[in-house]
Each structure stands twice: as C-alpha cells, then as structure tokens.
C-alpha positions in Angstrom: -3.7 -4.5 7.6 -1.1 -5.9 7.2 0.4 -9.6 5.7 3.1 -11.6 7.0 5.4 -10.5 3.8 5.0 -7.2 5.9 3.3 -5.9 3.3 0.0 -2.9 4.1 -3.5 -3.0 2.8 -5.8 -0.6 2.6 -9.9 -0.4 1.6 -11.3 3.0 0.2 -15.2 3.4 0.2 -15.0 5.2 -3.0 -12.4 5.5 -6.0 -12.2 8.9 -5.4 -10.3 8.8 -2.0 -8.1 5.9 -3.4 -7.3 7.9 -6.3 -6.2 10.7 -3.7 -4.2 8.9 -1.5 -2.0 7.3 -4.5 -1.8 10.8 -6.4 -1.3 12.9 -3.3 2.0 11.0 -1.6 4.0 10.6 -1.0 2.6 9.7 3.1 4.5 10.0 6.6 3.7 7.5 9.4 5.5 8.2 12.5 8.5 9.8 10.3 8.4 6.9 7.6 7.9 7.3 4.3 5.0 5.5 2.9 4.8 4.7 -1.1 1.4 3.3 -2.0 1.2 1.6 -5.0 -1.9 -0.2 -6.5 -1.8 -3.9 -6.3 -1.4 -5.4 -10.1 -2.6 -8.7 -9.6 -0.1 -10.8 -9.1 0.0 -13.5 -6.1 0.9 -12.0 -3.3 3.0 -15.6 -2.6 5.4 -14.4 -4.8 6.2 -11.4 -3.2 9.2 -11.8 -0.6 9.5 -9.7 2.2 12.7 -7.9 2.2 15.4 -7.8 5.2 
C-alpha cells in the first residue's frame, strides 16, 4: 500500500519474514531499487515527498 507521500507499507505474518526482507535487500521492482527500512514511529505527517 502507498500513502499520499509516496511511501509504501508492508505487513508481514511473522517477525522472521520481516527480518528476512530487511536484511536480504536491496530489492528490485521493475528494475527500480527498493530500500526497506523499519518505521521508527515518527508521525507520517512530518515526512515530505521528494519531487
């Protein structure tokens, strides 16, 4: 799922699955590198979309 600021959100069934995705990257989607980072808890309203 992507929000209005262009951030994608992923939900994992297990912590192990999430850890694997975070540790085994970087990932590519349609030849575009996707860098995954665990959300730090900072309010999403404080993030700005880069243009």
